[in-house]
Wavefront OBJ file of the C-alpha trace (Angstrom):
o trace
v 41.976 127.332 40.311
v 41.000 129.598 43.139
v 37.757 130.831 44.584
v 36.864 132.797 41.463
v 37.387 130.125 38.821
v 38.320 131.709 35.493
v 35.943 129.356 33.720
v 32.725 130.789 35.132
v 29.686 128.871 33.968
v 27.348 130.859 31.726
v 24.392 130.126 34.022
v 26.316 130.737 37.243
v 26.398 134.337 38.421
v 28.926 135.364 41.034
v 28.636 138.509 43.122
v 31.248 140.342 45.170
v 31.111 143.327 47.489
v 33.764 145.967 46.857
v 34.883 148.384 49.559
v 35.659 151.669 47.829
v 38.278 154.261 48.796
v 35.681 156.197 50.827
v 34.772 152.979 52.741
v 31.374 152.654 51.063
v 30.406 149.207 49.841
v 29.336 148.444 46.293
v 27.593 145.214 45.300
v 28.785 143.941 41.916
v 28.346 140.975 39.580
v 31.418 139.406 38.000
v 31.273 139.579 34.211
v 34.615 137.960 33.420
v 38.212 137.394 34.411
v 40.706 137.576 31.569
v 44.438 137.711 30.961
v 46.229 140.519 29.133
v 49.798 140.536 27.857
v 51.329 143.881 28.762
v 53.889 145.866 26.783
v 56.756 144.686 29.007
v 56.036 141.077 27.993
v 54.449 140.079 31.287
v 50.845 139.027 31.605
v 48.299 140.088 34.194
v 44.788 138.900 35.052
v 41.962 141.432 35.225
v 38.419 141.183 36.524
v 35.427 143.047 35.117
v 32.448 143.693 37.392
v 29.206 145.591 36.983
v 27.446 147.319 39.896
v 24.053 145.854 40.800
v 21.065 147.148 42.722
v 19.493 145.598 45.820
v 17.683 143.072 43.565
v 20.989 142.034 41.958
v 19.983 143.690 38.674
v 22.734 145.331 36.608
v 22.980 149.113 36.776
v 21.056 150.876 34.043
v 23.961 152.795 32.501
v 25.966 149.633 31.815
v 29.135 151.077 33.350
v 31.657 148.392 34.292
v 34.657 148.458 36.606
v 37.960 146.787 35.744
v 40.565 145.811 38.345
v 43.799 143.871 38.471
v 43.080 140.370 39.762
v 45.452 138.205 41.823
v 45.140 134.985 43.804
v 47.444 134.039 46.658
v 48.874 130.537 47.086
v 45.650 129.475 48.842
v 43.470 130.730 45.980
v 42.172 133.772 47.865
v 41.376 136.626 45.463
v 42.751 140.151 45.684
v 41.759 143.117 43.550
v 43.971 146.119 42.886
v 43.489 149.355 40.989
v 44.954 149.679 37.513
v 48.136 151.716 37.925
v 48.083 154.243 35.075
v 46.275 155.468 31.966
v 48.491 153.456 29.612
v 47.690 150.186 31.384
v 44.000 151.122 31.456
v 43.996 151.722 27.675
v 45.640 148.347 26.999
v 43.196 146.516 29.273
v 40.149 148.409 27.944
v 41.126 147.548 24.370
v 41.568 143.883 25.321
v 38.144 143.853 27.020
v 36.520 145.502 23.978
v 38.094 142.842 21.754
v 36.822 140.137 24.099
v 33.304 141.601 23.845
v 33.547 141.808 20.050
v 34.651 138.162 19.821
v 31.851 137.060 22.145
v 29.257 138.962 20.097
v 30.644 137.398 16.914
v 30.518 133.904 18.466
v 26.871 134.427 19.457
v 25.990 135.250 15.846
v 27.082 131.750 14.723
l 1 2 3 4 5 6 7 8 9 10 11 12 13 14 15 16 17 18 19 20 21 22 23 24 25 26 27 28 29 30 31 32 33 34 35 36 37 38 39 40 41 42 43 44 45 46 47 48 49 50 51 52 53 54 55 56 57 58 59 60 61 62 63 64 65 66 67 68 69 70 71 72 73 74 75 76 77 78 79 80 81 82 83 84 85 86 87 88 89 90 91 92 93 94 95 96 97 98 99 100 101 102 103 104 105 106 107 108
C-alpha cells in the first residue's frame, strides 16, 4: 500500500491540504478511499474528504469532496477531479451505498 493506506484505522485520522483551482489551500480530513467499478468495466479508486477548520473540526454543513485517487509506483498519492456528471453520479451513488452499509453495520 501507499502513503494513504486504504485500510485506515478507525481511531487514526489523516489530514491533507488541497490546493484549489484558485490557488487557495483547504485543510481536509480523509473520510475514506474506496473503489468503484465504472460502466466501461474498469475500476477506479476515489477519495472522500471533508473540509476542517483551524481546530481540525469538520465543517458544520457536512459537505464532502470526492476526487479520483491514484498512487504512483512509489506509493505517492495524486488526486484528480471527476471528469463528468455521469461519473460523478456513479461515484456518489457508490459512496451513498457505502454510508448506508456502514450505518447498518453500526446498528448490529
